[in-house]
C-alpha positions in Angstrom: 6.6 -10.3 122.0 9.0 -12.5 123.3 8.9 -13.4 126.5 11.9 -14.2 129.5 13.3 -17.0 131.2 13.8 -16.7 135.0 17.3 -16.4 133.9 17.1 -13.5 132.2 16.7 -15.0 128.4 15.2 -13.5 125.8 12.8 -16.2 123.9 11.8 -15.0 120.6 10.2 -17.3 118.5 11.5 -14.9 115.2 8.5 -13.5 114.4 8.1 -10.7 117.0 8.6 -7.2 114.7 11.0 -4.9 116.3 11.2 -0.8 116.4 13.4 1.5 116.0 16.5 -1.4 115.6 19.5 -0.9 113.7 20.6 -3.4 112.6 24.3 -3.0 114.4 25.7 -4.5 110.7 26.5 -3.5 107.4 27.5 -5.3 103.9 29.8 -2.3 102.5 32.6 -1.6 100.0 33.3 -2.0 96.2 31.3 -3.8 94.5 29.3 -5.1 97.9 25.1 -5.4 97.8 22.6 -6.3 100.4 24.1 -9.6 100.4 27.7 -9.1 100.1 30.2 -6.3 101.1 32.4 -6.0 103.7 31.7 -7.0 107.2 31.2 -3.5 109.0 30.0 -3.9 112.5 28.7 -0.8 114.9 30.4 -0.1 117.9 28.8 2.4 120.6 28.3 4.2 117.2 31.1 3.8 115.1 31.1 1.3 112.4 34.6 -0.5 112.2 35.7 -3.9 110.0 36.8 -7.4 110.9 39.6 -8.9 110.7 40.1 -12.1 109.1 42.2 -13.8 111.0 39.9 -17.5 111.8 37.1 -15.7 109.7 35.3 -18.6 108.3 31.6 -19.8 106.3 30.9 -21.2 109.7 31.1 -16.5 110.6 29.3 -15.3 107.3 26.5 -18.3 107.5 25.7 -15.9 110.8 26.0 -12.5 109.0 23.7 -13.3 106.3 21.6 -14.8 108.6 21.4 -11.9 110.4 20.7 -9.5 107.2 17.9 -12.3 106.2 20.5 -13.1 103.0 20.3 -17.2 103.6 22.8 -18.8 103.0 26.6 -18.1 102.6 28.5 -19.5 99.7 31.6 -17.9 100.7 33.7 -16.2 103.5 36.6 -13.8 101.4 39.5 -12.3 103.8 42.0 -9.9 102.5 40.1 -7.0 102.0 38.6 -8.4 98.6 35.9 -5.7 98.7 38.2 -2.6 99.6 39.8 -1.2 102.9 37.8 -0.1 105.1 38.9 2.7 107.2 37.3 3.8 110.1 38.4 1.2 113.7 39.2 -2.4 113.0 36.3 -3.3 115.6 36.2 -7.5 116.5 39.3 -10.3 115.5 39.1 -14.1 115.3 35.6 -14.3 115.2 34.3 -17.7 116.5 30.8 -18.3 115.4 29.7 -21.8 115.2 27.1 -21.5 112.2 24.4 -21.5 114.5 24.0 -18.2 116.3 21.7 -15.5 115.3 23.6 -12.3 115.2 27.8 -12.0 115.3 27.5 -10.4 118.4 26.7 -14.1 120.0 30.4 -15.4 119.0 33.6 -15.5 120.5 36.4 -12.6 119.5 39.3 -10.8 121.7 36.7 -8.0 122.5 35.9 -4.9 120.2 39.0 -3.0 119.8 42.1 -5.5 120.4 43.4 -6.8 117.3 47.0 -7.6 114.9 45.7 -6.5 111.9 46.3 -3.9 109.5 43.0 -3.2 106.9 44.3 -5.1 104.3 42.7 -8.3 106.3 39.2 -7.2 106.4 37.0 -9.5 106.5 33.5 -10.3 104.0 31.1 -12.5 103.5 28.7 -13.6 100.3 25.1 -14.7 100.7 22.5 -16.4 98.3 20.7 -14.1 98.7 17.3 -15.6 98.9 14.5 -13.1 97.1 15.3 -11.3 94.7 12.5 -9.0 92.2 13.1 -9.0 88.6 11.5 -8.6 85.1 9.7 -5.9 82.8 9.8 -2.7 84.4 11.9 -3.5 87.6 13.1 -2.2 89.7 15.0 -2.5 93.0 12.0 -2.1 94.6 9.5 -3.6 92.7 8.8 -6.5 90.3 8.4 -10.3 90.1 8.9 -12.3 92.7 11.8 -15.4 92.5 13.1 -17.4 95.4 15.3 -19.6 95.4 15.4 -23.1 96.1 18.2 -25.8 96.0 20.4 -23.5 93.9 17.3 -22.7 91.4 15.6 -19.0 91.3 11.4 -19.8 90.8 8.7 -17.3 90.9 5.8 -17.1 93.5 1.8 -18.4 91.9 -0.7 -15.2 92.9 -3.2 -17.7 94.1 -4.0 -16.3 97.4 -0.9 -13.6 96.9 -2.0 -9.6 98.4 -1.3 -6.9 100.0 0.1 -9.1 103.1 2.4 -11.3 101.2 3.8 -8.1 99.6 4.2 -6.4 103.1 6.6 -9.4 104.0 8.9 -9.1 100.5 9.5 -5.6 101.3 10.7 -5.8 104.6 12.9 -8.8 103.6 15.1 -6.4 101.2 14.7 -3.2 103.2 11.9 -1.9 101.0 9.6 -0.3 103.3 6.2 -1.5 103.2 3.6 -2.8 100.2 2.0 -0.4 98.0 0.4 -3.1 95.2 0.3 -6.5 95.0 -0.1 -7.7 91.4 0.1 -10.8 90.3 -0.7 -11.7 86.4 2.5 -11.1 85.5 2.9 -7.6 86.0 6.1 -8.4 85.5 6.1 -10.2 82.9 6.2 -14.1 82.9 9.4 -16.1 84.5 11.0 -19.2 83.0 12.3 -21.0 85.9 10.4 -23.8 88.7 7.2 -21.8 90.1 8.4 -22.6 93.5 5.3 -21.2 95.5 1.7 -21.5 95.9 -1.0 -20.1 98.2 1.1 -18.2 100.0 -0.3 -17.2 103.3 1.1 -13.9 105.0 -0.2 -12.8 108.0 2.3 -9.3 107.4 4.5 -8.8 109.8 7.2 -11.6 109.6 10.5 -10.5 108.4 11.0 -12.7 105.7 8.5 -14.7 102.7 10.5 -18.2 104.2 8.2 -17.1 107.8 4.6 -17.4 105.8 2.7 -20.6 105.1 2.8 -22.2 101.6 1.8 -25.2 99.4 5.4 -26.5 99.9 7.9 -25.9 97.2 7.0 -26.8 93.9 3.7 -27.7 94.3 1.2 -25.8 92.5 -1.1 -26.0 90.2 -0.3 -22.2 87.8 1.1 -21.0 85.0 3.9 -18.4 84.8 0.9 -15.9 83.4 -0.2 -16.4 87.5 3.7 -14.8 88.1 3.3 -12.7 91.4 4.9 -9.1 92.0 5.4 -6.3 94.6 5.2 -2.9 94.5 6.9 -1.7 97.1 6.5 1.8 98.8 10.1 2.1 99.9 12.4 4.1 102.5 13.5 6.6 100.3 12.3 8.3 98.5 12.7 12.4 96.0 10.3 14.9 95.9 9.9 18.9 95.5 9.5 20.9 92.8 11.2 19.9 89.3 12.0 16.8 90.9 12.4 13.8 88.6 12.8 9.8 89.9 16.9 10.8 90.1 17.4 14.5 91.0 15.1 16.0 94.5 14.7 16.6 97.8 15.3 13.6 99.6 13.2 12.1 101.9 13.4 8.7 104.3 11.0 6.5 106.0 10.7 6.5 108.9 8.1 4.8 111.8 5.7 5.3 109.0 6.2 8.9 108.9 8.2 10.3 105.7 10.9 13.2 106.7 13.5 15.6 105.4 17.7 15.2 105.7 19.0 18.8 107.0 22.2 19.5 104.7 24.8 20.0 107.7 27.5 17.9 106.3 25.3 16.7 103.9 28.2 16.5 100.9 29.3 13.7 97.6 29.3 10.4 99.0 26.1 10.7 100.8 24.5 11.9 97.4 26.2 8.7 95.8 25.0 5.8 98.4 21.2 8.0 97.5 21.5 7.5 93.8 22.8 4.0 94.4 20.1 2.9 96.4 17.0 4.2 93.7 19.3 2.7 91.3 19.8 6.1 89.5 23.7 5.8 89.0 26.3 8.1 90.0 25.7 11.6 92.1 26.1 14.5 90.0 25.6 17.2 92.6 24.5 16.7 96.2 22.0 20.4 96.7 21.9 22.1 99.6 19.7 24.9 100.8 16.1 23.5 100.0 16.6 23.8 96.3 14.1 21.8 95.5 11.6 23.7 98.0 11.6 23.3 101.4 9.7 20.3 103.4 6.7 20.2 105.8 6.8 17.1 107.2 9.8 15.6 110.5 12.8 16.4 109.8 14.5 12.9 110.7 18.8 12.6 109.9 20.7 15.9 110.4 24.8 15.5 110.2 24.9 12.2 107.7 28.0 10.6 107.1 28.2 8.4 104.2 31.8 6.9 102.9 30.5 6.4 99.8 30.0 2.8 99.4 27.4 1.9 101.3 23.7 0.6 99.6 21.7 2.0 102.1 22.0 5.6 103.4 20.7 3.6 106.3 23.8 3.1 107.0 25.1 6.0 107.4 26.9 7.5 110.6 23.9 10.3 111.7 22.2 11.8 115.1 19.7 9.4 115.6 15.6 9.4 114.4 14.6 13.8 114.6 18.1 15.0 116.1 18.7 18.0 114.4 19.2 21.8 114.7 18.0 22.4 111.4 15.1 23.8 109.5 13.1 22.6 106.1 15.2 26.0 104.7 18.6 23.2 105.2 16.8 20.2 103.4 19.4 17.9 101.6 18.8 17.2 97.6 20.9 14.9 95.0 21.2 15.5 91.1 21.7 11.9 90.1 23.3 10.7 86.3 20.3 8.1 85.8 
């Protein structure tokens, strides 16, 4: 837990786990990824953009740090990732580059600006971790980390589910299911960067875990480590496939459904993108894939269609709904 000083400041070590908190920042837009896109912040429950006046690499550094996306490589302006349509919340953002959250940086005040959406700010971060290899998906694959701008693998010495949990959490992929070694997803060809990784399982990033030091190992690529994460999104139900089914999301370790109020193709687009399932063909309602029996977690979901994850979309809040399971939402993707 974090401690509190006499002046009411909160002091954290950086390794504490957070619960029931929605990150108030996201990267969206045309061509966006988990670690690059148009910067949007949430204020009073509404997402909005950031104007590019005075936007620079120091501001981008803070965004990348906040999203566990490594170092900032670029701070594009002029709506590089497309124009937003929500309010313009921030203008003249002034970060030193050392802040842990964009909200700690100076700015004119929420909603105070002299901008248009053609000035929307973006970031491009150097994501320090990826899952690749034969049979890999967004949430499973050979673990590779970036060091000094070069990608490399992780040796499976001491590799276990605690280490996998840290990777899965870092990639917003839920919890770890398996921690395969022995190059389960194929052998890498880059340097072997990490060996004897020792995570407790509560870390938010693999870089917070102990290890032998970058490049220090006694391994070969036949020992490359991988992860298989549970993910935070599933398609299940009668007649479901990997890319079509009833939508269920994971919250507080419990799976639940999504109510079909306001459910449309924009919402389905985000689900299909998140699952690497191509484009959305249909957004079926009324429990087309059968009724769920778990919680109903989301209602009135409103995506623009450009988000990379369903949790980035607006909704009423987890568990807040006026629905029954006869209203469970589904998707049919092209993948």
